[in-house]
Structures are given as structure tokens and as C-alpha cells.
py3Dmol code that shows the C-alpha trace and the ligand (Angstrom):
import py3Dmol

protein = """\
ATOM      1  CA  MET A   1       1.111 -13.487  11.244  1.00  0.00           C
ATOM      2  CA  GLY A   2      -1.657 -13.264   8.624  1.00  0.00           C
ATOM      3  CA  PRO A   3      -1.138 -14.167   4.951  1.00  0.00           C
ATOM      4  CA  HIS A   4       1.545 -12.084   3.165  1.00  0.00           C
ATOM      5  CA  ASN A   5       0.635 -10.577  -0.227  1.00  0.00           C
ATOM      6  CA  GLY A   6       4.330 -10.274  -1.098  1.00  0.00           C
ATOM      7  CA  ARG A   7       4.431  -6.490  -0.785  1.00  0.00           C
ATOM      8  CA  THR A   8       6.217  -4.222   1.660  1.00  0.00           C
ATOM      9  CA  ALA A   9       5.221  -0.691   2.640  1.00  0.00           C
ATOM     10  CA  LEU A  10       6.997   2.121   4.456  1.00  0.00           C
ATOM     11  CA  VAL A  11       4.673   4.448   6.397  1.00  0.00           C
ATOM     12  CA  THR A  12       6.117   7.595   7.990  1.00  0.00           C
ATOM     13  CA  GLY A  13       4.422   8.827  11.153  1.00  0.00           C
ATOM     14  CA  GLY A  14       2.838   5.402  11.610  1.00  0.00           C
ATOM     15  CA  THR A  15       2.278   5.532  15.378  1.00  0.00           C
ATOM     16  CA  SER A  16      -0.767   7.827  15.624  1.00  0.00           C
ATOM     17  CA  GLY A  17      -3.947   8.984  13.917  1.00  0.00           C
ATOM     18  CA  ILE A  18      -4.075   8.572  10.140  1.00  0.00           C
ATOM     19  CA  GLY A  19      -0.632   6.920   9.870  1.00  0.00           C
ATOM     20  CA  LEU A  20      -1.526   4.252  12.411  1.00  0.00           C
ATOM     21  CA  ALA A  21      -4.826   3.548  10.633  1.00  0.00           C
ATOM     22  CA  VAL A  22      -2.912   3.246   7.334  1.00  0.00           C
ATOM     23  CA  VAL A  23      -0.476   0.766   8.897  1.00  0.00           C
ATOM     24  CA  ARG A  24      -3.419  -1.352  10.113  1.00  0.00           C
ATOM     25  CA  GLU A  25      -5.237  -1.112   6.761  1.00  0.00           C
ATOM     26  CA  LEU A  26      -2.197  -2.168   4.702  1.00  0.00           C
ATOM     27  CA  ALA A  27      -1.090  -4.879   7.130  1.00  0.00           C
ATOM     28  CA  THR A  28      -4.622  -6.302   7.233  1.00  0.00           C
ATOM     29  CA  ARG A  29      -4.439  -6.495   3.420  1.00  0.00           C
ATOM     30  CA  GLY A  30      -1.371  -8.737   3.847  1.00  0.00           C
ATOM     31  CA  THR A  31       1.304  -6.124   3.193  1.00  0.00           C
ATOM     32  CA  ALA A  32       4.386  -6.178   5.438  1.00  0.00           C
ATOM     33  CA  VAL A  33       4.585  -2.694   6.946  1.00  0.00           C
ATOM     34  CA  PHE A  34       7.632  -0.838   8.228  1.00  0.00           C
ATOM     35  CA  LEU A  35       6.704   2.290  10.198  1.00  0.00           C
ATOM     36  CA  CYS A  36       8.660   5.168  11.672  1.00  0.00           C
ATOM     37  CA  ALA A  37       8.143   8.122  14.001  1.00  0.00           C
ATOM     38  CA  ARG A  38      10.287  10.192  16.378  1.00  0.00           C
ATOM     39  CA  ASN A  39       9.289   8.778  19.765  1.00  0.00           C
ATOM     40  CA  ALA A  40      11.245   5.525  20.307  1.00  0.00           C
ATOM     41  CA  GLU A  41       9.059   4.245  23.112  1.00  0.00           C
ATOM     42  CA  VAL A  42       5.863   4.791  21.120  1.00  0.00           C
ATOM     43  CA  VAL A  43       7.401   3.117  18.041  1.00  0.00           C
ATOM     44  CA  GLU A  44       8.270   0.095  20.170  1.00  0.00           C
ATOM     45  CA  THR A  45       4.872  -0.221  21.879  1.00  0.00           C
ATOM     46  CA  THR A  46       2.984   0.362  18.601  1.00  0.00           C
ATOM     47  CA  VAL A  47       4.950  -2.362  16.794  1.00  0.00           C
ATOM     48  CA  LYS A  48       4.439  -4.705  19.747  1.00  0.00           C
ATOM     49  CA  GLU A  49       0.664  -4.055  19.807  1.00  0.00           C
ATOM     50  CA  LEU A  50       0.265  -4.536  16.060  1.00  0.00           C
ATOM     51  CA  ARG A  51       2.294  -7.750  16.100  1.00  0.00           C
ATOM     52  CA  ALA A  52       0.100  -8.984  18.956  1.00  0.00           C
ATOM     53  CA  GLU A  53      -2.868  -8.390  16.595  1.00  0.00           C
ATOM     54  CA  GLY A  54      -1.148 -10.801  14.182  1.00  0.00           C
ATOM     55  CA  LEU A  55       0.038  -8.093  11.778  1.00  0.00           C
ATOM     56  CA  ASN A  56       3.415  -8.225  10.020  1.00  0.00           C
ATOM     57  CA  VAL A  57       4.850  -4.914  11.202  1.00  0.00           C
ATOM     58  CA  ALA A  58       8.284  -3.585  12.151  1.00  0.00           C
ATOM     59  CA  GLY A  59       9.572  -0.091  12.737  1.00  0.00           C
ATOM     60  CA  THR A  60      12.302   2.312  13.704  1.00  0.00           C
ATOM     61  CA  VAL A  61      12.866   5.778  15.087  1.00  0.00           C
ATOM     62  CA  CYS A  62      13.178   8.481  12.449  1.00  0.00           C
ATOM     63  CA  ASP A  63      12.748  12.227  12.322  1.00  0.00           C
ATOM     64  CA  VAL A  64      11.815  12.939   8.702  1.00  0.00           C
ATOM     65  CA  ARG A  65      13.495  16.364   9.014  1.00  0.00           C
ATOM     66  CA  ASP A  66      16.851  14.564   9.293  1.00  0.00           C
ATOM     67  CA  ALA A  67      18.244  13.471   5.896  1.00  0.00           C
ATOM     68  CA  ASP A  68      20.625  10.891   7.411  1.00  0.00           C
ATOM     69  CA  ALA A  69      17.837   9.381   9.522  1.00  0.00           C
ATOM     70  CA  VAL A  70      15.627   9.097   6.440  1.00  0.00           C
ATOM     71  CA  ARG A  71      18.391   7.302   4.466  1.00  0.00           C
ATOM     72  CA  ARG A  72      18.993   4.898   7.360  1.00  0.00           C
ATOM     73  CA  THR A  73      15.252   4.259   7.760  1.00  0.00           C
ATOM     74  CA  VAL A  74      14.830   3.428   4.081  1.00  0.00           C
ATOM     75  CA  GLU A  75      17.805   1.015   4.326  1.00  0.00           C
ATOM     76  CA  GLU A  76      16.248  -0.666   7.371  1.00  0.00           C
ATOM     77  CA  ALA A  77      12.884  -0.880   5.625  1.00  0.00           C
ATOM     78  CA  VAL A  78      14.501  -2.435   2.529  1.00  0.00           C
ATOM     79  CA  ALA A  79      16.146  -5.042   4.788  1.00  0.00           C
ATOM     80  CA  PHE A  80      12.578  -5.852   5.999  1.00  0.00           C
ATOM     81  CA  GLY A  81      11.424  -6.091   2.362  1.00  0.00           C
ATOM     82  CA  PRO A  82      11.981  -4.180  -0.929  1.00  0.00           C
ATOM     83  CA  ILE A  83       9.685  -1.149  -0.682  1.00  0.00           C
ATOM     84  CA  ASP A  84       6.688  -1.405  -3.050  1.00  0.00           C
ATOM     85  CA  ILE A  85       4.517   1.160  -1.295  1.00  0.00           C
ATOM     86  CA  LEU A  86       5.565   4.432   0.329  1.00  0.00           C
ATOM     87  CA  VAL A  87       3.066   6.416   2.384  1.00  0.00           C
ATOM     88  CA  ASN A  88       4.432   9.852   3.262  1.00  0.00           C
ATOM     89  CA  ASN A  89       2.193  10.662   6.204  1.00  0.00           C
ATOM     90  CA  ALA A  90       4.334  12.326   8.897  1.00  0.00           C
ATOM     91  CA  GLY A  91       3.338  15.935   9.309  1.00  0.00           C
ATOM     92  CA  ARG A  92       2.653  18.766  11.689  1.00  0.00           C
ATOM     93  CA  SER A  93       0.214  21.636  11.983  1.00  0.00           C
ATOM     94  CA  GLY A  94       1.475  25.171  12.311  1.00  0.00           C
ATOM     95  CA  GLY A  95       0.477  28.725  11.711  1.00  0.00           C
ATOM     96  CA  GLY A  96      -0.756  31.842  13.432  1.00  0.00           C
ATOM     97  CA  ILE A  97      -1.129  35.471  12.422  1.00  0.00           C
ATOM     98  CA  THR A  98       1.125  35.535   9.385  1.00  0.00           C
ATOM     99  CA  ALA A  99       2.782  38.885  10.206  1.00  0.00           C
ATOM    100  CA  GLU A 100       3.925  37.356  13.492  1.00  0.00           C
ATOM    101  CA  ILE A 101       5.075  33.901  12.355  1.00  0.00           C
ATOM    102  CA  PRO A 102       8.730  33.315  13.263  1.00  0.00           C
ATOM    103  CA  GLU A 103      10.847  32.128  10.339  1.00  0.00           C
ATOM    104  CA  GLU A 104      11.865  29.029  12.363  1.00  0.00           C
ATOM    105  CA  LEU A 105       8.197  27.926  12.489  1.00  0.00           C
ATOM    106  CA  TRP A 106       7.806  28.481   8.740  1.00  0.00           C
ATOM    107  CA  GLN A 107      10.970  26.442   8.055  1.00  0.00           C
ATOM    108  CA  ASP A 108       9.972  23.634  10.395  1.00  0.00           C
ATOM    109  CA  VAL A 109       6.496  23.236   8.877  1.00  0.00           C
ATOM    110  CA  LEU A 110       7.972  23.218   5.357  1.00  0.00           C
ATOM    111  CA  ASP A 111      10.720  20.801   6.380  1.00  0.00           C
ATOM    112  CA  THR A 112       8.382  18.394   8.198  1.00  0.00           C
ATOM    113  CA  ASN A 113       5.534  18.430   5.682  1.00  0.00           C
ATOM    114  CA  LEU A 114       7.145  19.055   2.291  1.00  0.00           C
ATOM    115  CA  THR A 115      10.928  18.582   2.151  1.00  0.00           C
ATOM    116  CA  SER A 116      10.524  15.291   4.038  1.00  0.00           C
ATOM    117  CA  VAL A 117       8.272  14.031   1.223  1.00  0.00           C
ATOM    118  CA  PHE A 118      10.929  14.840  -1.405  1.00  0.00           C
ATOM    119  CA  ARG A 119      13.669  13.319   0.735  1.00  0.00           C
ATOM    120  CA  THR A 120      11.885  10.067   1.604  1.00  0.00           C
ATOM    121  CA  THR A 121      10.524   9.618  -1.898  1.00  0.00           C
ATOM    122  CA  GLN A 122      13.968  10.134  -3.437  1.00  0.00           C
ATOM    123  CA  ALA A 123      15.546   7.547  -1.106  1.00  0.00           C
ATOM    124  CA  VAL A 124      12.774   5.045  -1.919  1.00  0.00           C
ATOM    125  CA  LEU A 125      13.078   5.635  -5.690  1.00  0.00           C
ATOM    126  CA  ASN A 126      16.830   5.052  -5.388  1.00  0.00           C
ATOM    127  CA  SER A 127      16.137   1.802  -3.517  1.00  0.00           C
ATOM    128  CA  GLY A 128      14.902   0.366  -6.836  1.00  0.00           C
ATOM    129  CA  MET A 129      11.113   0.825  -6.844  1.00  0.00           C
ATOM    130  CA  PRO A 130      10.802   1.890 -10.538  1.00  0.00           C
ATOM    131  CA  GLU A 131      13.200  -0.860 -11.689  1.00  0.00           C
ATOM    132  CA  ARG A 132      10.856  -3.469 -10.207  1.00  0.00           C
ATOM    133  CA  GLY A 133       8.088  -2.148 -12.474  1.00  0.00           C
ATOM    134  CA  TRP A 134       5.353  -1.608  -9.875  1.00  0.00           C
ATOM    135  CA  GLY A 135       5.019   0.772  -6.988  1.00  0.00           C
ATOM    136  CA  ARG A 136       2.851   3.198  -5.076  1.00  0.00           C
ATOM    137  CA  ILE A 137       3.773   6.569  -3.630  1.00  0.00           C
ATOM    138  CA  ILE A 138       0.917   7.992  -1.593  1.00  0.00           C
ATOM    139  CA  ASN A 139       1.325  11.384   0.028  1.00  0.00           C
ATOM    140  CA  ILE A 140      -1.022  12.431   2.813  1.00  0.00           C
ATOM    141  CA  ALA A 141      -1.589  16.072   1.893  1.00  0.00           C
ATOM    142  CA  SER A 142      -4.753  17.901   3.022  1.00  0.00           C
ATOM    143  CA  THR A 143      -7.716  19.837   1.672  1.00  0.00           C
ATOM    144  CA  ALA A 144      -5.467  22.686   2.930  1.00  0.00           C
ATOM    145  CA  GLY A 145      -3.287  21.718  -0.047  1.00  0.00           C
ATOM    146  CA  LYS A 146      -6.046  22.929  -2.381  1.00  0.00           C
ATOM    147  CA  GLN A 147      -7.686  25.783  -0.487  1.00  0.00           C
ATOM    148  CA  GLY A 148      -6.500  28.315   2.062  1.00  0.00           C
ATOM    149  CA  VAL A 149      -6.785  27.741   5.798  1.00  0.00           C
ATOM    150  CA  VAL A 150      -7.083  30.877   7.907  1.00  0.00           C
ATOM    151  CA  TYR A 151      -4.109  31.289  10.302  1.00  0.00           C
ATOM    152  CA  GLY A 152      -2.513  28.318   8.583  1.00  0.00           C
ATOM    153  CA  ALA A 153      -0.323  29.929   5.907  1.00  0.00           C
ATOM    154  CA  PRO A 154       2.767  27.727   6.474  1.00  0.00           C
ATOM    155  CA  TYR A 155       0.639  24.574   6.722  1.00  0.00           C
ATOM    156  CA  SER A 156      -1.423  25.453   3.656  1.00  0.00           C
ATOM    157  CA  ALA A 157       1.709  26.378   1.674  1.00  0.00           C
ATOM    158  CA  SER A 158       3.419  23.112   2.631  1.00  0.00           C
ATOM    159  CA  LYS A 159       0.402  21.003   1.638  1.00  0.00           C
ATOM    160  CA  HIS A 160      -0.072  22.864  -1.673  1.00  0.00           C
ATOM    161  CA  GLY A 161       3.600  21.970  -2.190  1.00  0.00           C
ATOM    162  CA  VAL A 162       2.892  18.282  -1.529  1.00  0.00           C
ATOM    163  CA  VAL A 163       0.065  18.344  -4.096  1.00  0.00           C
ATOM    164  CA  GLY A 164       2.359  20.014  -6.666  1.00  0.00           C
ATOM    165  CA  PHE A 165       5.165  17.538  -5.999  1.00  0.00           C
ATOM    166  CA  THR A 166       2.704  14.650  -6.375  1.00  0.00           C
ATOM    167  CA  LYS A 167       1.360  15.860  -9.725  1.00  0.00           C
ATOM    168  CA  ALA A 168       4.834  16.493 -11.159  1.00  0.00           C
ATOM    169  CA  LEU A 169       6.285  13.160 -10.024  1.00  0.00           C
ATOM    170  CA  GLY A 170       3.163  11.277 -11.106  1.00  0.00           C
ATOM    171  CA  LEU A 171       3.688  12.531 -14.656  1.00  0.00           C
ATOM    172  CA  GLU A 172       7.444  11.841 -14.505  1.00  0.00           C
ATOM    173  CA  LEU A 173       6.884   8.218 -13.460  1.00  0.00           C
ATOM    174  CA  ALA A 174       3.793   7.546 -15.608  1.00  0.00           C
ATOM    175  CA  GLY A 175       4.395   4.361 -17.570  1.00  0.00           C
ATOM    176  CA  SER A 176       6.957   3.053 -15.077  1.00  0.00           C
ATOM    177  CA  GLY A 177       4.344   1.117 -13.097  1.00  0.00           C
ATOM    178  CA  VAL A 178       4.786   3.456 -10.148  1.00  0.00           C
ATOM    179  CA  THR A 179       1.761   5.656  -9.422  1.00  0.00           C
ATOM    180  CA  VAL A 180       2.002   8.804  -7.343  1.00  0.00           C
ATOM    181  CA  ASN A 181      -1.074  10.258  -5.662  1.00  0.00           C
ATOM    182  CA  ALA A 182      -2.015  12.556  -2.830  1.00  0.00           C
ATOM    183  CA  VAL A 183      -4.813  11.787  -0.406  1.00  0.00           C
ATOM    184  CA  CYS A 184      -6.285  14.999   0.970  1.00  0.00           C
ATOM    185  CA  PRO A 185      -8.103  14.621   4.278  1.00  0.00           C
ATOM    186  CA  GLY A 186     -10.347  17.410   5.541  1.00  0.00           C
ATOM    187  CA  TYR A 187     -11.019  17.365   9.277  1.00  0.00           C
ATOM    188  CA  VAL A 188     -10.049  13.957  10.714  1.00  0.00           C
ATOM    189  CA  GLU A 189     -10.463  13.031  14.372  1.00  0.00           C
ATOM    190  CA  THR A 190      -6.864  12.407  15.529  1.00  0.00           C
ATOM    191  CA  PRO A 191      -4.572  13.691  18.300  1.00  0.00           C
ATOM    192  CA  MET A 192      -3.433  16.397  15.829  1.00  0.00           C
ATOM    193  CA  ALA A 193      -7.055  17.515  15.304  1.00  0.00           C
ATOM    194  CA  GLN A 194      -7.477  17.817  19.071  1.00  0.00           C
ATOM    195  CA  ARG A 195      -4.329  19.974  19.341  1.00  0.00           C
ATOM    196  CA  ILE A 196      -5.568  22.173  16.487  1.00  0.00           C
ATOM    197  CA  ARG A 197      -8.961  22.709  18.188  1.00  0.00           C
ATOM    198  CA  ALA A 198      -7.156  23.633  21.413  1.00  0.00           C
ATOM    199  CA  GLY A 199      -5.102  26.214  19.474  1.00  0.00           C
ATOM    200  CA  TYR A 200      -8.180  27.878  17.916  1.00  0.00           C
ATOM    201  CA  ALA A 201     -10.006  27.790  21.294  1.00  0.00           C
ATOM    202  CA  GLN A 202      -7.151  29.772  22.811  1.00  0.00           C
ATOM    203  CA  HIS A 203      -6.968  32.176  19.864  1.00  0.00           C
ATOM    204  CA  TRP A 204     -10.723  32.830  19.753  1.00  0.00           C
ATOM    205  CA  GLU A 205     -11.106  32.669  23.556  1.00  0.00           C
ATOM    206  CA  VAL A 206     -13.860  30.033  23.346  1.00  0.00           C
ATOM    207  CA  THR A 207     -14.120  26.416  24.541  1.00  0.00           C
ATOM    208  CA  GLU A 208     -12.779  23.485  22.520  1.00  0.00           C
ATOM    209  CA  ASP A 209     -16.356  22.187  22.273  1.00  0.00           C
ATOM    210  CA  ALA A 210     -17.416  25.478  20.671  1.00  0.00           C
ATOM    211  CA  VAL A 211     -14.620  25.079  18.116  1.00  0.00           C
ATOM    212  CA  LEU A 212     -15.758  21.503  17.400  1.00  0.00           C
ATOM    213  CA  THR A 213     -19.351  22.669  16.855  1.00  0.00           C
ATOM    214  CA  LYS A 214     -18.152  25.457  14.521  1.00  0.00           C
ATOM    215  CA  PHE A 215     -15.969  23.071  12.492  1.00  0.00           C
ATOM    216  CA  ASN A 216     -18.660  20.359  12.289  1.00  0.00           C
ATOM    217  CA  ALA A 217     -21.038  23.012  10.910  1.00  0.00           C
ATOM    218  CA  LYS A 218     -18.541  23.822   8.131  1.00  0.00           C
ATOM    219  CA  ILE A 219     -18.361  20.189   6.963  1.00  0.00           C
ATOM    220  CA  PRO A 220     -21.252  19.264   4.603  1.00  0.00           C
ATOM    221  CA  LEU A 221     -21.412  15.776   6.171  1.00  0.00           C
ATOM    222  CA  GLY A 222     -21.652  17.464   9.581  1.00  0.00           C
ATOM    223  CA  ARG A 223     -18.797  15.547  11.182  1.00  0.00           C
ATOM    224  CA  TYR A 224     -15.094  14.837  11.108  1.00  0.00           C
ATOM    225  CA  SER A 225     -13.875  11.934   8.975  1.00  0.00           C
ATOM    226  CA  THR A 226     -12.276   8.990  10.770  1.00  0.00           C
ATOM    227  CA  PRO A 227      -8.655   7.890  10.314  1.00  0.00           C
ATOM    228  CA  GLU A 228     -10.040   4.568   9.007  1.00  0.00           C
ATOM    229  CA  GLU A 229     -11.989   6.370   6.255  1.00  0.00           C
ATOM    230  CA  VAL A 230      -8.764   8.025   5.075  1.00  0.00           C
ATOM    231  CA  ALA A 231      -6.835   4.756   5.371  1.00  0.00           C
ATOM    232  CA  GLY A 232      -9.522   3.007   3.298  1.00  0.00           C
ATOM    233  CA  LEU A 233      -8.694   5.132   0.249  1.00  0.00           C
ATOM    234  CA  VAL A 234      -4.964   4.581   0.797  1.00  0.00           C
ATOM    235  CA  GLY A 235      -5.645   0.836   0.908  1.00  0.00           C
ATOM    236  CA  TYR A 236      -7.622   1.001  -2.345  1.00  0.00           C
ATOM    237  CA  LEU A 237      -4.817   2.932  -4.054  1.00  0.00           C
ATOM    238  CA  THR A 238      -2.440   0.042  -3.273  1.00  0.00           C
ATOM    239  CA  THR A 239      -4.571  -2.434  -5.263  1.00  0.00           C
ATOM    240  CA  VAL A 240      -3.922  -3.322  -8.908  1.00  0.00           C
ATOM    241  CA  THR A 241      -7.367  -1.931  -9.800  1.00  0.00           C
ATOM    242  CA  ALA A 242      -5.891   1.490  -9.020  1.00  0.00           C
ATOM    243  CA  ASP A 243      -3.120   1.120 -11.636  1.00  0.00           C
ATOM    244  CA  ALA A 244      -4.725   3.880 -13.752  1.00  0.00           C
ATOM    245  CA  ILE A 245      -4.972   6.436 -10.953  1.00  0.00           C
ATOM    246  CA  THR A 246      -1.863   8.607 -10.941  1.00  0.00           C
ATOM    247  CA  ALA A 247      -0.888  12.261 -10.481  1.00  0.00           C
ATOM    248  CA  GLN A 248      -4.156  12.901  -8.615  1.00  0.00           C
ATOM    249  CA  ALA A 249      -5.060  14.582  -5.336  1.00  0.00           C
ATOM    250  CA  LEU A 250      -8.145  12.850  -3.927  1.00  0.00           C
ATOM    251  CA  ASN A 251     -10.173  14.250  -1.030  1.00  0.00           C
ATOM    252  CA  VAL A 252     -11.592  12.359   1.965  1.00  0.00           C
ATOM    253  CA  CYS A 253     -13.326  15.230   3.697  1.00  0.00           C
ATOM    254  CA  GLY A 254     -17.094  14.863   4.071  1.00  0.00           C
ATOM    255  CA  GLY A 255     -17.586  17.292   1.181  1.00  0.00           C
ATOM    256  CA  LEU A 256     -15.489  20.090   2.711  1.00  0.00           C
ATOM    257  CA  GLY A 257     -13.215  20.267  -0.314  1.00  0.00           C
ATOM    258  CA  ASN A 258     -14.963  20.541  -3.645  1.00  0.00           C
ATOM    259  CA  PHE A 259     -12.184  20.118  -6.204  1.00  0.00           C
TER     260      PHE A 259
END
"""
ligand_1 = """\
48
NDP
P -0.910 12.873 14.515
O -0.262 14.034 15.200
O -2.008 12.138 15.197
O 0.230 11.826 14.096
C 1.394 12.278 13.469
C 2.352 11.116 13.304
O 3.529 11.592 12.636
C 2.820 10.535 14.627
O 3.106 9.172 14.435
C 4.102 11.322 14.892
O 4.921 10.616 15.810
C 4.660 11.415 13.471
N 5.561 12.537 13.235
C 5.349 13.843 13.480
N 6.425 14.564 13.164
C 7.349 13.695 12.690
C 8.675 13.822 12.215
N 9.282 15.014 12.159
N 9.338 12.709 11.814
C 8.741 11.515 11.869
N 7.501 11.317 12.309
C 6.801 12.404 12.719
O -1.396 13.476 13.113
P -2.566 13.047 12.087
O -2.733 11.592 12.031
O -3.722 13.931 12.335
O -1.897 13.581 10.721
C -1.192 12.742 9.822
C -1.033 13.455 8.490
O -2.320 13.809 7.996
C -0.246 14.769 8.582
O 0.569 14.913 7.432
C -1.338 15.825 8.599
O -0.878 17.068 8.103
C -2.360 15.187 7.673
N -3.715 15.703 7.853
C -4.390 15.583 9.038
C -5.667 16.109 9.172
C -6.448 16.015 10.437
O -7.520 16.650 10.529
N -6.041 15.261 11.418
C -6.329 16.784 8.041
C -5.536 16.854 6.845
C -4.285 16.324 6.775
P 6.105 11.367 16.656
O 5.482 12.582 17.265
O 6.578 10.345 17.646
O 7.170 11.690 15.658
"""
view = py3Dmol.view(width=600, height=400)
view.addModel(protein, "pdb")
view.setStyle({"model": 0}, {"cartoon": {"style": "trace"}})
view.addModel(ligand_1, "xyz")
view.setStyle({"model": 1}, {"stick": {}})
view.zoomTo()
view.show()
């Protein structure tokens, strides 16, 4: 194991894409990281791989839509180390033609992306984070939490909700030593991004490559961001230099978002 900076983080959805990059970033900074996701086998192999890289990582199975599972996960994480840093990253895409969206899809997107953030944050706050006088709550929202995404009404609504939750809680906890911020990625090359391109390709009856070209053209930088570029900002927010940054929603998006 590398040197330990004395801090422990909980990262939801830490087995893929942005979450996995965040786990690596924080663990490389010397933070002990407890991760969770739904697929038990993937949790196990991810933890094994990261430990083989010399990183201090553990994890468990958790569906963030399940309140009992979230409570148990926070207890297990606390047994690994008192939680100083929470990264609410687990999320899903979801949308379609709004008039045709089944209510179950709406509920599931809201539950996975927004209610889970409330639930996990509440459990972590009750585990004693504010009482210890220092903490970080970092919510992976989206530029879709600040601007509309066509055919993405449930997703966009859920991420606007995450940004609103972040701003309200940031003000509530200001002065406690716990900062609360949202990181808003634009297009990031992850397995989720690939699934989203496949969805649009089907909807528009074009190839996935054509969708990629269209999306790249929309991004001022001309390309997707990488998971590591998003994780880099998360890592910075966990430093003491970032003590004064709270109640913000910060974009990592190649210029796609402009506010
Ligand atoms: P991935 O699909 O690559 O990874 C998602 C991770 O979350 C996996 O570890 C997955 O594991 C886990 N997860 C999904 N659902 C649940 C659940 N119900 N409970 C617990 N864990 C869950 O996604 P990305 O890395 O692309 O996205 C991560 C976050 O970033 C999401 O919140 C997404 O909305 C946001 N984002 C992504 C963008 C992009 O372009 N990629 C842009 C803007 C925001 P498992 O399936 O085993 O549960």
C-alpha cells in the first residue's frame, strides 16, 4: 500500500468510467477509498485490481436505489475508516420522447440519480462527518444539470435536482468545515457515453460514428473529456486549498457548458 493521508472516501459507482477514475485519483493521493456498485463480481475484481496496483481500496455491493443497502454500505465504509469524503457518482442515463416516457423510467432515473444522493449524503452526515469539523461532499452532476438535453428530460431534471441539492446543502453546512460541490461533466468517454451514442444512433437511424462526429462538433474543444480529467477536479476539491469552494457546480466539459 502507498502512504495513507489519514482520510477515507466513499465513492458510489466506483467500478466504471468516472467513478473508477475518481477512486484511482483519490487513492493515489493517499486516501483510503471504499467503493460500491451493483455488480458483485465487478466490485470484487475492481478492488482486487486496484489493490494489486498498491492502492488502499475496499468495496461492497450496493444499489443506491435501496435505502437499506445504502445504510449498510455507509456502516461498512465507516468500519474501513470514518468517512471524510463522499463522492456521489452512481448514475444512469435515461430519456426518450417525453410524451412516451413510462412513469417507471422517470421514477428510476430520479431515484438513481437524485434520491440516492440525498439518501447517501444523509447517512454519511449522520455518521459524524460535520462533528469531525472537516469533510467533502462531491456530487457528480452533469452539464445536463444546468442546460436542457434533448430527449433527456428525466436525466436533465434529475441532474438539475442534484445541482439544487448541492447548492442548498453547501449553504446549510457552510462554516462546519464540510464543503458541498457538484462537478458537472459534459461528454466524457465512458461505457455510459458509448451506450448513449448507441441510443441516439438507433433513434436517428445513423451510425454510432456519425453520432460521435456530431457530438464532437458540438464541443468547443472538439472532443470528449476523459474520466481522468473529471477525476482531477474531484481530487483538487479534496485538498485543503479548496476549503473556500462550496455550494458550487463546476463544469469539466471542453467548453460545452458556459455557466
Ligand atoms: P458508467 O455507466 O461507466 O458507470 C456507472 C457506475 O455506477 C458503475 O460503476 C455502475 O456499476 C454504477 N451504478 C449504476 N447504477 C447504480 C446503482 N443503482 N447503484 C449503485 N451503483 C450504480 O457511467 P459514467 O462513468 O459515464 O457516469 C458516472 C456519473 O457521471 C453518472 O452520475 C453520470 O450521470 C455522470 N455523467 C456522465 C457523463 C458522461 O458523458 N459519461 C456526462 C455527465 C455526467 P453497476 O452497473 O455494477 O451498478
